[in-house]
PAGU-167487 format. One record per residue (C-alpha): residue number from 1; residue in one letter; z, y, x. Coordinates in steps of 0.1 Angstrom, whole numbers, plus 5000, padded with zeros to 4 digits. Example, Ala and Ser with C-alpha at 12.3 -4.5 7.8 and 13.67 -1.06 7.14 Angstrom:
- nr,rest,pz,py,px
- 1,A,5078,4955,5123 $
- 2,S,5071,4989,5137 $
***
This chain:
- nr,rest,pz,py,px
- 1,M,0545,8260,7670 $
- 2,Q,0544,8298,7681 $
- 3,N,0537,8316,7712 $
- 4,P,0566,8331,7731 $
- 5,Q,0575,8367,7722 $
- 6,N,0570,8377,7757 $
- 7,P,0546,8358,7774 $
- 8,G,0548,8351,7812 $
- 9,Q,0527,8369,7838 $
- 10,N,0496,8356,7852 $
- 11,P,0500,8338,7885 $
- 12,P,0497,8361,7915 $
- 13,K,0466,8361,7934 $
- 14,D,0482,8357,7969 $
- 15,I,0467,8333,7995 $
- 16,P,0489,8303,8004 $
- 17,P,0513,8311,8032 $
- 18,S,0503,8303,8067 $
- 19,G,0517,8303,8103 $
- 20,F,0549,8281,8093 $
- 21,G,0538,8249,8112 $
- 22,L,0554,8217,8099 $
- 23,R,0579,8223,8073 $
- 24,S,0601,8198,8053 $
- 25,E,0614,8199,8020 $
- 26,V,0635,8176,7998 $
- 27,F,0637,8176,7958 $
- 28,T,0660,8156,7941 $
- 29,D,0664,8145,7903 $
- 30,K,0681,8113,7890 $
- 31,E,0656,8109,7865 $
- 32,L,0624,8108,7888 $
- 33,P,0607,8075,7881 $
- 34,S,0602,8069,7919 $
- 35,T,0607,8082,7953 $
- 36,D,0578,8098,7971 $
- 37,I,0568,8113,8003 $
- 38,S,0539,8136,8004 $
- 39,L,0521,8153,8030 $
- 40,Y,0503,8186,8020 $
- 41,S,0481,8209,8035 $
- 42,L,0471,8243,8014 $
- 43,R,0444,8268,8020 $
- 44,P,0426,8294,8002 $
- 45,Y,0399,8280,7981 $
- 46,T,0365,8298,7975 $
- 47,Q,0342,8283,7950 $
- 48,K,0307,8276,7963 $
- 49,P,0277,8274,7940 $
- 50,D,0271,8240,7926 $
- 51,T,0241,8231,7944 $
- 52,S,0227,8197,7955 $
- 53,T,0235,8205,7989 $
- 54,N,0273,8213,7982 $
- 55,R,0276,8182,7961 $
- 56,I,0262,8160,7988 $
- 57,N,0285,8178,8015 $
- 58,Q,0317,8167,7995 $
- 59,Y,0312,8131,8000 $
- 60,P,0321,8123,8034 $
- 61,L,0357,8136,8029 $
- 62,A,0358,8120,7994 $
- 63,I,0348,8085,8011 $
- 64,A,0374,8091,8037 $
- 65,N,0403,8096,8012 $
- 66,G,0390,8065,7992 $
- 67,I,0392,8044,8024 $
- 68,L,0425,8056,8035 $
- 69,S,0440,8051,8000 $
- 70,R,0426,8015,8002 $
- 71,R,0442,8009,8034 $
- 72,F,0476,8020,8018 $
- 73,G,0469,7995,7990 $
- 74,I,0464,7966,8015 $
- 75,L,0495,7974,8035 $
- 76,A,0516,7977,8002 $
- 77,K,0507,7939,7996 $
- 78,E,0518,7927,8031 $
- 79,E,0548,7906,8035 $
- 80,G,0578,7929,8044 $
- 81,S,0559,7960,8034 $
- 82,L,0580,7991,8031 $
- 83,I,0558,8008,8007 $
- 84,L,0548,8002,7972 $
- 85,S,0515,8023,7971 $
- 86,G,0497,8054,7989 $
- 87,S,0468,8076,7985 $
- 88,A,0449,8103,7999 $
- 89,S,0432,8131,7978 $
- 90,R,0417,8165,7978 $
- 91,S,0420,8187,7951 $
- 92,A,0414,8225,7940 $
- 93,Y,0435,8244,7916 $
- 94,F,0428,8276,7896 $
- 95,N,0398,8281,7918 $
- 96,M,0424,8296,7942 $
- 97,I,0439,8267,7961 $
- 98,E,0427,8238,7980 $
- 99,Q,0450,8211,7987 $
- 100,G,0448,8180,8007 $
- 101,G,0476,8154,8001 $
- 102,I,0485,8121,8013 $
- 103,E,0515,8102,8000 $
- 104,V,0533,8069,8000 $
- 105,T,0559,8055,7975 $
- 106,P,0586,8038,7996 $
- 107,T,0603,8005,7984 $
- 108,E,0639,8014,7973 $
- 109,G,0662,8029,7998 $
- 110,K,0634,8028,8026 $
- 111,W,0622,8063,8027 $
- 112,K,0631,8067,8062 $
- 113,E,0611,8039,8071 $
- 114,A,0582,8046,8051 $
- 115,V,0576,8081,8069 $
- 116,P,0562,8065,8100 $
- 117,I,0537,8045,8079 $
- 118,L,0523,8078,8065 $
- 119,E,0522,8098,8097 $
- 120,Q,0505,8068,8117 $
- 121,E,0480,8059,8090 $
- 122,L,0469,8096,8091 $
- 123,R,0468,8096,8128 $
- 124,K,0448,8063,8129 $
- 125,A,0422,8079,8105 $
- 126,V,0419,8109,8127 $
- 127,Q,0417,8090,8162 $
- 128,F,0396,8061,8152 $
- 129,G,0380,8070,8119 $
- 130,F,0368,8041,8096 $
- 131,T,0349,8009,8099 $
- 132,E,0315,8000,8088 $
- 133,E,0328,7973,8063 $
- 134,E,0349,8000,8048 $
- 135,L,0322,8024,8045 $
- 136,K,0299,7997,8030 $
- 137,E,0325,7988,8003 $
- 138,V,0327,8025,7991 $
- 139,K,0291,8030,7993 $
- 140,A,0284,8000,7971 $
- 141,N,0307,8010,7945 $
- 142,L,0296,8046,7942 $
- 143,I,0260,8036,7940 $
- 144,N,0268,8009,7916 $
- 145,G,0288,8031,7892 $
- 146,A,0257,8058,7894 $
- 147,E,0232,8031,7886 $
- 148,E,0252,8018,7856 $
- 149,A,0256,8053,7843 $
- 150,V,0217,8057,7842 $
- 151,K,0212,8023,7825 $
- 152,R,0239,8032,7798 $
- 153,N,0223,8068,7795 $
- 154,D,0207,8060,7761 $
- 155,T,0239,8048,7742 $
- 156,R,0264,8074,7755 $
- 157,R,0286,8088,7726 $
- 158,S,0282,8122,7717 $
- 159,E,0319,8133,7720 $
- 160,G,0316,8118,7758 $
- 161,I,0287,8141,7766 $
- 162,A,0304,8173,7747 $
- 163,M,0334,8167,7771 $
- 164,Q,0313,8167,7800 $
- 165,F,0295,8198,7788 $
- 166,I,0329,8214,7785 $
- 167,G,0340,8202,7818 $
- 168,A,0311,8217,7835 $
- 169,I,0315,8251,7817 $
- 170,G,0353,8253,7826 $
- 171,E,0344,8244,7864 $
- 172,R,0313,8267,7864 $
- 173,N,0293,8238,7875 $
- 174,V,0259,8226,7866 $
- 175,F,0256,8199,7838 $
- 176,T,0236,8172,7852 $
- 177,T,0222,8140,7838 $
- 178,P,0230,8104,7853 $
- 179,E,0195,8104,7865 $
- 180,T,0201,8134,7888 $
- 181,D,0235,8121,7898 $
- 182,L,0221,8090,7909 $
- 183,E,0196,8107,7929 $
- 184,L,0222,8129,7945 $
- 185,V,0243,8097,7953 $
- 186,K,0214,8079,7970 $
- 187,S,0204,8110,7989 $
- 188,A,0240,8114,8002 $
- 189,L,0252,8078,8008 $
- 190,G,0219,8068,8028 $
- 191,K,0226,8092,8054 $
- 192,I,0263,8093,8058 $
- 193,T,0280,8074,8086 $
- 194,T,0316,8065,8095 $
- 195,E,0313,8093,8121 $
- 196,D,0304,8117,8092 $
- 197,C,0336,8107,8072 $
- 198,Q,0359,8109,8104 $
- 199,K,0345,8144,8110 $
- 200,A,0352,8156,8074 $
- 201,F,0385,8141,8075 $
- 202,N,0396,8155,8109 $
- 203,E,0382,8191,8100 $
- 204,F,0402,8193,8065 $
- 205,W,0436,8181,8084 $
- 206,D,0428,8204,8115 $
- 207,T,0459,8226,8108 $
- 208,K,0494,8230,8120 $
- 209,D,0505,8241,8088 $
- 210,I,0515,8211,8067 $
- 211,S,0545,8205,8045 $
- 212,L,0563,8171,8042 $
- 213,V,0580,8168,8010 $
- 214,L,0606,8139,7998 $
- 215,T,0610,8136,7959 $
- 216,T,0638,8114,7952 $
- 217,P,0667,8108,7927 $
- 218,T,0692,8112,7954 $
- 219,A,0693,8123,7989 $
- 220,P,0719,8134,8015 $
- 221,E,0721,8171,8024 $
- 222,S,0706,8165,8058 $
- 223,A,0677,8148,8044 $
- 224,A,0650,8176,8050 $
- 225,Q,0660,8177,8089 $
- 226,E,0657,8140,8089 $
- 227,L,0623,8138,8073 $
- 228,K,0611,8163,8098 $
- 229,K,0627,8144,8128 $
- 230,I,0613,8109,8117 $
- 231,F,0577,8122,8112 $
- 232,L,0577,8140,8146 $
- 233,K,0590,8109,8164 $
- 234,S,0566,8088,8150 $
- 235,G,0539,8107,8167 $
- 236,A,0548,8090,8199 $
- 237,T,0541,8056,8186 $
- 238,E,0507,8044,8198 $
- 239,V,0483,8035,8170 $
- 240,T,0455,8010,8174 $
- 241,P,0420,8009,8160 $
- 242,P,0413,7993,8126 $
- 243,T,0397,7959,8129 $
- 244,E,0367,7943,8113 $
- 245,K,0375,7914,8090 $
- 246,A,0350,7886,8085 $
- 247,L,0342,7884,8050 $
- 248,A,0338,7849,8033 $
- 249,P,0312,7844,8004 $
- 250,F,0324,7839,7969 $
- 251,A,0337,7803,7966 $
- 252,Y,0334,7797,7930 $
- 253,T,0299,7789,7921 $
- 254,N,0297,7754,7914 $
- 255,F,0318,7738,7885 $
- 256,G,0302,7705,7882 $
- 257,K,0274,7691,7856 $
- 258,P,0266,7719,7831 $
- 259,G,0279,7712,7797 $
- 260,T,0256,7708,7765 $
- 261,V,0257,7724,7731 $
- 262,V,0268,7697,7705 $
- 263,Q,0270,7721,7675 $
- 264,E,0253,7753,7667 $
- 265,T,0261,7776,7638 $
- 266,K,0240,7808,7629 $
- 267,I,0260,7833,7610 $
- 268,E,0232,7852,7595 $
- 269,D,0248,7879,7576 $
- 270,L,0270,7890,7605 $
- 271,D,0240,7883,7630 $
- 272,A,0263,7861,7653 $
- 273,T,0261,7825,7666 $
- 274,Q,0289,7798,7670 $
- 275,L,0287,7769,7692 $
- 276,M,0308,7740,7702 $
- 277,L,0300,7727,7738 $
- 278,S,0303,7691,7750 $
- 279,N,0336,7697,7766 $
- 280,N,0352,7712,7732 $
- 281,I,0349,7747,7744 $
- 282,R,0340,7772,7716 $
- 283,V,0317,7798,7719 $
- 284,N,0307,7828,7700 $
- 285,Y,0283,7854,7708 $
- 286,K,0265,7886,7690 $
- 287,Q,0237,7905,7705 $
- 288,T,0242,7943,7701 $
- 289,D,0225,7975,7713 $
- 290,F,0256,7996,7707 $
- 291,Q,0262,8001,7746 $
- 292,K,0233,7993,7767 $
- 293,N,0236,7974,7799 $
- 294,S,0272,7963,7788 $
- 295,I,0286,7930,7778 $
- 296,S,0325,7924,7769 $
- 297,I,0338,7889,7772 $
- 298,K,0370,7872,7761 $
- 299,A,0385,7838,7767 $
- 300,R,0414,7831,7744 $
- 301,F,0433,7800,7750 $
- 302,G,0467,7784,7747 $
- 303,S,0497,7798,7726 $
- 304,G,0510,7828,7744 $
- 305,Q,0544,7839,7737 $
- 306,L,0547,7813,7709 $
- 307,S,0552,7787,7740 $
- 308,Q,0571,7811,7761 $
- 309,P,0601,7792,7776 $
- 310,S,0631,7796,7752 $
- 311,G,0657,7824,7763 $
- 312,I,0636,7838,7792 $
- 313,S,0630,7874,7784 $
- 314,G,0604,7892,7803 $
- 315,L,0586,7862,7817 $
- 316,D,0556,7872,7798 $
- 317,R,0555,7907,7814 $
- 318,F,0561,7891,7848 $
- 319,A,0532,7866,7844 $
- 320,S,0510,7896,7833 $
- 321,A,0521,7917,7864 $
- 322,I,0517,7889,7891 $
- 323,F,0485,7872,7881 $
- 324,E,0456,7895,7894 $
- 325,A,0476,7903,7924 $
- 326,G,0479,7867,7931 $
- 327,G,0443,7865,7937 $
- 328,L,0425,7831,7938 $
- 329,G,0431,7799,7956 $
- 330,Q,0404,7808,7980 $
- 331,H,0403,7846,7981 $
- 332,S,0431,7872,7980 $
- 333,A,0431,7901,7954 $
- 334,D,0420,7924,7985 $
- 335,D,0395,7900,7998 $
- 336,L,0380,7896,7961 $
- 337,Q,0377,7934,7960 $
- 338,R,0356,7935,7992 $
- 339,I,0337,7906,7979 $
- 340,L,0329,7919,7945 $
- 341,A,0321,7955,7957 $
- 342,G,0291,7970,7940 $
- 343,K,0292,7943,7911 $
- 344,N,0302,7949,7875 $
- 345,V,0329,7921,7872 $
- 346,S,0364,7921,7862 $
- 347,V,0392,7899,7850 $
- 348,G,0423,7910,7830 $
- 349,F,0452,7884,7820 $
- 350,G,0470,7889,7787 $
- 351,V,0498,7872,7771 $
- 352,G,0496,7876,7734 $
- 353,E,0519,7866,7703 $
- 354,G,0497,7837,7697 $
- 355,S,0474,7831,7729 $
- 356,F,0467,7840,7764 $
- 357,S,0433,7855,7773 $
- 358,L,0411,7863,7801 $
- 359,S,0388,7893,7796 $
- 360,G,0363,7915,7813 $
- 361,R,0333,7936,7810 $
- 362,T,0301,7930,7828 $
- 363,T,0262,7936,7828 $
- 364,P,0233,7911,7821 $
- 365,E,0228,7912,7858 $
- 366,D,0261,7902,7867 $
- 367,L,0269,7879,7839 $
- 368,E,0267,7848,7859 $
- 369,L,0292,7861,7885 $
- 370,Q,0315,7873,7855 $
- 371,L,0316,7838,7841 $
- 372,Q,0322,7823,7876 $
- 373,L,0351,7849,7882 $
- 374,M,0367,7840,7849 $
- 375,C,0364,7803,7856 $
- 376,A,0377,7806,7890 $
- 377,Y,0409,7823,7876 $
- 378,L,0410,7797,7848 $
- 379,T,0409,7767,7871 $
- 380,D,0422,7779,7905 $
- 381,P,0447,7808,7901 $
- 382,G,0460,7818,7934 $
- 383,F,0496,7828,7925 $
- 384,R,0498,7842,7961 $
- 385,P,0533,7855,7972 $
- 386,E,0521,7893,7973 $
- 387,G,0518,7893,7936 $
- 388,E,0554,7883,7931 $
- 389,R,0566,7904,7961 $
- 390,M,0549,7937,7947 $
- 391,F,0565,7930,7915 $
- 392,K,0601,7926,7927 $
- 393,M,0594,7957,7951 $
- 394,A,0588,7979,7919 $
- 395,L,0616,7965,7900 $
- 396,P,0642,7991,7910 $
- 397,M,0618,8020,7905 $
- 398,L,0610,8004,7870 $
- 399,Y,0646,7999,7859 $
- 400,N,0655,8035,7870 $
- 401,Q,0627,8049,7849 $
- 402,L,0638,8028,7817 $
- 403,E,0674,8040,7822 $
- 404,H,0664,8077,7821 $
- 405,S,0636,8074,7798 $
- 406,M,0629,8070,7760 $
- 407,Q,0608,8041,7767 $
- 408,G,0640,8022,7778 $
- 409,A,0656,8029,7745 $
- 410,M,0626,8019,7725 $
- 411,I,0626,7984,7741 $
- 412,K,0662,7981,7728 $
- 413,V,0650,7991,7694 $
- 414,A,0619,7964,7695 $
- 415,S,0647,7938,7704 $
- 416,H,0668,7948,7675 $
- 417,M,0639,7952,7652 $
- 418,H,0629,7917,7659 $
- 419,G,0665,7902,7656 $
- 420,G,0673,7901,7693 $
- 421,D,0645,7874,7696 $
- 422,F,0642,7870,7735 $
- 423,R,0604,7875,7734 $
- 424,F,0609,7911,7724 $
- 425,G,0640,7919,7749 $
- 426,F,0638,7931,7785 $
- 427,P,0658,7911,7811 $
- 428,A,0687,7924,7833 $
- 429,Q,0672,7935,7865 $
- 430,E,0692,7904,7886 $
- 431,T,0672,7883,7860 $
- 432,A,0640,7897,7866 $
- 433,M,0645,7895,7904 $
- 434,S,0651,7858,7900 $
- 435,F,0618,7852,7884 $
- 436,D,0591,7834,7906 $
- 437,N,0555,7822,7907 $
- 438,E,0565,7786,7901 $
- 439,M,0582,7795,7867 $
- 440,V,0550,7811,7857 $
- 441,K,0530,7783,7867 $
- 442,E,0552,7758,7849 $
- 443,W,0547,7777,7819 $
- 444,V,0510,7787,7818 $
- 445,M,0491,7761,7839 $
- 446,P,0492,7733,7811 $
- 447,S,0473,7758,7789 $
- 448,F,0448,7771,7818 $
- 449,K,0443,7732,7822 $
- 450,D,0433,7718,7788 $
- 451,A,0445,7741,7760 $
- 452,P,0417,7748,7734 $
- 453,L,0397,7777,7743 $
- 454,E,0375,7800,7726 $
- 455,L,0350,7823,7745 $
- 456,T,0333,7853,7729 $
- 457,L,0305,7874,7744 $
- 458,V,0294,7906,7725 $
- 459,G,0269,7932,7739 $
- 460,D,0237,7936,7754 $
- 461,L,0229,7901,7761 $
- 462,D,0199,7878,7759 $
- 463,P,0211,7846,7743 $
- 464,A,0181,7827,7761 $
- 465,L,0194,7836,7793 $
- 466,A,0231,7837,7787 $
- 467,L,0235,7802,7773 $
- 468,P,0223,7785,7806 $
- 469,L,0248,7806,7824 $
- 470,I,0276,7796,7800 $
- 471,Q,0268,7760,7801 $
- 472,K,0270,7758,7839 $
- 473,T,0302,7776,7841 $
- 474,F,0327,7771,7810 $
- 475,G,0305,7742,7799 $
- 476,A,0311,7723,7831 $
- 477,L,0349,7725,7832 $
- 478,P,0370,7694,7820 $
- 479,E,0371,7686,7786 $
- 480,R,0399,7705,7764 $
- 481,K,0419,7697,7736 $
- 482,T,0406,7707,7701 $
- 483,A,0440,7717,7686 $
- 484,K,0473,7735,7698 $
- 485,P,0509,7730,7684 $
- 486,N,0520,7751,7654 $
- 487,Y,0550,7762,7667 $
- 488,E,0565,7765,7633 $
- 489,K,0601,7774,7644 $
- 490,R,0589,7799,7669 $
- 491,R,0571,7819,7642 $
- 492,K,0603,7827,7624 $
- 493,I,0621,7861,7630 $
- 494,N,0656,7865,7619 $
- 495,V,0654,7902,7611 $
- 496,P,0684,7925,7609 $
- 497,A,0701,7932,7577 $
- 498,R,0692,7963,7558 $
- 499,P,0699,7991,7551 $
- 500,D,0714,8003,7585 $
- 501,N,0716,8030,7608 $
- 502,K,0716,8022,7646 $
- 503,K,0719,8046,7677 $
- 504,F,0703,8040,7711 $
- 505,T,0708,8063,7742 $
- 506,F,0692,8069,7774 $
- 507,D,0705,8089,7804 $
- 508,S,0685,8119,7803 $
- 509,K,0694,8159,7804 $
- 510,I,0660,8166,7788 $
- 511,P,0667,8174,7751 $
- 512,N,0641,8151,7738 $
- 513,G,0651,8127,7708 $
- 514,A,0635,8107,7683 $
- 515,A,0641,8092,7648 $
- 516,M,0625,8060,7637 $
- 517,V,0628,8045,7604 $
- 518,V,0616,8007,7600 $
- 519,W,0609,7990,7566 $
- 520,K,0603,7951,7564 $
- 521,I,0569,7940,7552 $
- 522,P,0554,7907,7549 $
- 523,A,0532,7893,7578 $
- 524,T,0496,7894,7573 $
- 525,G,0491,7854,7571 $
- 526,T,0459,7848,7556 $
- 527,D,0462,7879,7532 $
- 528,V,0443,7906,7547 $
- 529,K,0439,7926,7514 $
- 530,R,0477,7933,7513 $
- 531,T,0477,7943,7549 $
- 532,R,0447,7968,7541 $
- 533,R,0467,7984,7514 $
- 534,F,0498,7987,7537 $
- 535,N,0475,8006,7560 $
- 536,I,0467,8032,7534 $
- 537,L,0503,8033,7522 $
- 538,A,0512,8041,7558 $
- 539,S,0485,8069,7559 $
- 540,I,0499,8084,7527 $
- 541,L,0534,8084,7542 $
- 542,S,0520,8101,7575 $
- 543,D,0506,8129,7554 $
- 544,R,0539,8136,7537 $
- 545,L,0556,8135,7568 $
- 546,R,0533,8161,7584 $
- 547,E,0533,8185,7553 $
- 548,E,0574,8182,7551 $
- 549,I,0586,8178,7588 $
- 550,R,0558,8198,7606 $
- 551,E,0544,8222,7583 $
- 552,K,0574,8232,7564 $
- 553,L,0604,8226,7586 $
- 554,G,0586,8226,7622 $
- 555,G,0609,8201,7631 $
- 556,S,0583,8175,7648 $
- 557,Y,0547,8181,7661 $
- 558,S,0533,8148,7653 $
- 559,P,0554,8126,7629 $
- 560,R,0535,8094,7620 $
- 561,A,0538,8064,7601 $
- 562,S,0519,8028,7606 $
- 563,A,0521,7991,7593 $
- 564,S,0522,7962,7617 $
- 565,P,0521,7930,7599 $
- 566,S,0520,7901,7625 $
- 567,Q,0492,7877,7623 $
- 568,E,0513,7851,7641 $
- 569,L,0550,7857,7633 $
- 570,D,0565,7856,7598 $
- 571,M,0575,7893,7597 $
- 572,G,0557,7930,7597 $
- 573,V,0570,7963,7597 $
- 574,L,0561,7999,7584 $
- 575,Q,0574,8024,7605 $
- 576,A,0576,8061,7608 $
- 577,M,0586,8081,7638 $
- 578,A,0592,8117,7647 $
- 579,Q,0602,8132,7679 $
- 580,V,0629,8157,7673 $
- 581,K,0659,8177,7689 $
- 582,P,0686,8151,7696 $
- 583,E,0711,8167,7673 $
- 584,E,0685,8165,7644 $
- 585,T,0677,8127,7647 $
- 586,K,0700,8119,7615 $
- 587,K,0687,8148,7596 $
- 588,Y,0651,8139,7602 $
- 589,G,0656,8102,7597 $
- 590,D,0673,8106,7566 $
- 591,L,0645,8128,7553 $
- 592,M,0620,8103,7562 $
- 593,I,0638,8077,7542 $
- 594,S,0641,8100,7514 $
- 595,L,0603,8107,7513 $
- 596,A,0595,8071,7514 $
- 597,H,0621,8065,7486 $
- 598,K,0604,8090,7465 $
- 599,M,0571,8072,7470 $
- 600,A,0588,8040,7459 $
- 601,E,0603,8058,7426 $
- 602,N,0575,8080,7418 $
- 603,G,0545,8067,7433 $
- 604,V,0515,8084,7450 $
- 605,T,0488,8104,7436 $
- 606,Q,0452,8097,7431 $
- 607,D,0443,8127,7454 $
- 608,E,0467,8111,7482 $
- 609,L,0449,8079,7478 $
- 610,E,0414,8095,7481 $
- 611,R,0423,8116,7509 $
- 612,S,0439,8088,7531 $
- 613,L,0407,8066,7523 $
- 614,K,0382,8091,7537 $
- 615,P,0391,8088,7574 $
- 616,I,0397,8051,7572 $
- 617,Q,0363,8045,7556 $
- 618,S,0348,8069,7584 $
- 619,G,0366,8045,7610 $
- 620,L,0353,8015,7592 $
- 621,K,0317,8027,7597 $
- 622,E,0321,8037,7633 $
- 623,S,0337,8003,7641 $
- 624,L,0305,7985,7630 $
- 625,R,0287,7998,7663 $
- 626,D,0316,7992,7684 $
- 627,N,0315,7958,7706 $
- 628,G,0354,7960,7708 $
- 629,Y,0356,7956,7670 $
- 630,W,0334,7926,7670 $
- 631,L,0351,7910,7699 $
- 632,G,0387,7915,7692 $
- 633,V,0386,7917,7654 $
- 634,V,0358,7896,7641 $
- 635,L,0346,7869,7666 $
- 636,G,0371,7863,7691 $
- 637,S,0392,7838,7672 $
- 638,S,0366,7830,7645 $
- 639,Q,0365,7794,7650 $
- 640,E,0402,7789,7652 $
- 641,K,0406,7810,7623 $
- 642,P,0373,7808,7602 $
- 643,Y,0387,7834,7576 $
- 644,M,0382,7861,7600 $
- 645,L,0347,7860,7593 $
- 646,D,0351,7866,7555 $
- 647,W,0377,7895,7564 $
- 648,A,0348,7911,7580 $
- 649,R,0324,7904,7552 $
- 650,T,0349,7919,7525 $
- 651,R,0364,7946,7546 $
- 652,D,0344,7976,7537 $
- 653,E,0341,7967,7499 $
- 654,D,0377,7958,7495 $
- 655,Y,0388,7993,7508 $
- 656,S,0365,8008,7484 $
- 657,K,0382,7991,7455 $
- 658,V,0417,8000,7464 $
- 659,T,0437,8011,7433 $
- 660,I,0466,8034,7428 $
- 661,K,0484,8007,7412 $
- 662,E,0482,7985,7440 $
- 663,I,0494,8010,7465 $
- 664,N,0524,8021,7440 $
- 665,T,0535,7984,7436 $
- 666,L,0539,7981,7473 $
- 667,A,0556,8013,7476 $
- 668,K,0581,8003,7450 $
- 669,Q,0587,7971,7464 $
- 670,F,0590,7980,7500 $
- 671,L,0597,8016,7507 $
- 672,S,0631,8018,7489 $
- 673,K,0663,8031,7508 $
- 674,S,0678,7995,7507 $
- 675,N,0650,7980,7529 $
- 676,A,0652,8007,7557 $
- 677,I,0668,8009,7592 $
- 678,L,0671,8041,7609 $
- 679,Y,0672,8043,7646 $
- 680,E,0682,8072,7665 $
- 681,I,0672,8076,7700 $
- 682,I,0692,8101,7718 $
- 683,P,0695,8114,7754 $
- 684,D,0732,8109,7767 $
- 685,P,0732,8125,7801 $
- 686,K,0756,8110,7827 $
- 687,E,0767,8134,7853 $
***
């Protein structure tokens, strides 16, 4: 890449215009992923010295914006809502301009109806301010975040600290420690009232010069006039003060009689422990000091995509999207956010190729609440209508984005790569609109109820304190099965014939294409040694792609290759990809095939092997002090798949013993032209 011959001029140092009152603007582009309505206030920005007083003075407006954003989030979940989301913010650009923004994303075709929501929520905040409960929630989260930063200070990573230094220098701010930040937060929040937040918000928006902007794929010529007219008309509608809502306590604290440990295995060489509880739940834990005051947790259960109802593409994505928004039986997602304010707990639901999962991160102090929350989602997921409703409201925006982006074409590539298997496809929009909570419940609830479950905890935990908490939560659940179906037929993928050349297009005027080559390789199975060597082979291919395509030809900035052998399905792929000009996808696709074929015919060099091993081995060393590695790679399924422990034991030594002969044998067997499929991903604008 080169600098332009004639660099552009520096931006003018003009102050933002003023005296124009309310103005409306409309910007259209069919490739916009969504329709948005934004209200902006611009003013000159003068940077103030970064003193403790000036930092504290920023909190009232920041809190006000946070509360208003939260209100939009609650409105979006209401039945019949006309918005998908909304937010309020304040930003400074180039140390020249200060911008305030309030924006909402309307549901499809409802921008006119959404304008009054923006206007009235702004006016409600100006006239009536904020409630004590709203302020309490924001304060709790801010203080908790600052306290956690202090507790984890000793195990912060160097690169994170370096980036903070760089940010402070760039913004001309003082680099402060977590202890100082906590002191400032407590000093500020101890004094801030709802009146302070309302005053700061009102002062910021005390201007007649505001810009109302609609960005949308299409709009009539009169849209700007209509936009302004609707906004002004909305001002005549009376707004009412926000109301306080009584908050019920967390309802999931008793799961029955605590379970007992019926089997304990100490894994001395890996410094980990495995347990079997009286209800057949398997538990793994490892105490570490890699990240102070942090515990990562994951519960794996059931069979994930292997059990997905036949022929129903996208149901896994739908299930993941609605789960958290559906809340719990006793609490909505919004109520949970209020109840859990200031607590370090969270739950994410995932659908993997071979299992479902509930995961989160917590602290020793909040470990019991985290386990209670996970058990609550396991035993009483809410599947409330707002989760399904919000998913369907967002579908038109999602499908428009897929139609006009490379992402949509890549989904088609993934489907073809897996032989059209429904689990890797994407449904028609009409099909996705027909999904409902009952379909998901029918699929997943049997697994939630009694499928084999393996719970893993890694981090700054005290086993003597953690074990009783596990016994009274997960250990108290009803008895679970000890084995799950094999789903042998579901593991088979009918991969497409090779060699081949396929084109997939997306509707875009942006000249951005990609060439992707896929070679079929075996699944991992229990042969991790072969998988490691495929990783090295892909690394060497990446290096050759970089030298030829980027450095010699300048055709792509970051061509790369990677190996992805499945652990659940009977297939794997080694793939190479380069983003290039649309008219050059065939040229660079053929070049990638040719470079790989040369590796198959002539092999790789010892120097290439050594160069590829160095960064891999460096990463191996770093991973040993990473909770995520121990949770996700080593222990997470170590009782279901005991060989995972041996994989960890042999990993570093095995990489050090890789030979040039092994790599060349794989290259010869799998990187020939006859095993390659070239996918060309090209924009095809439709006017």
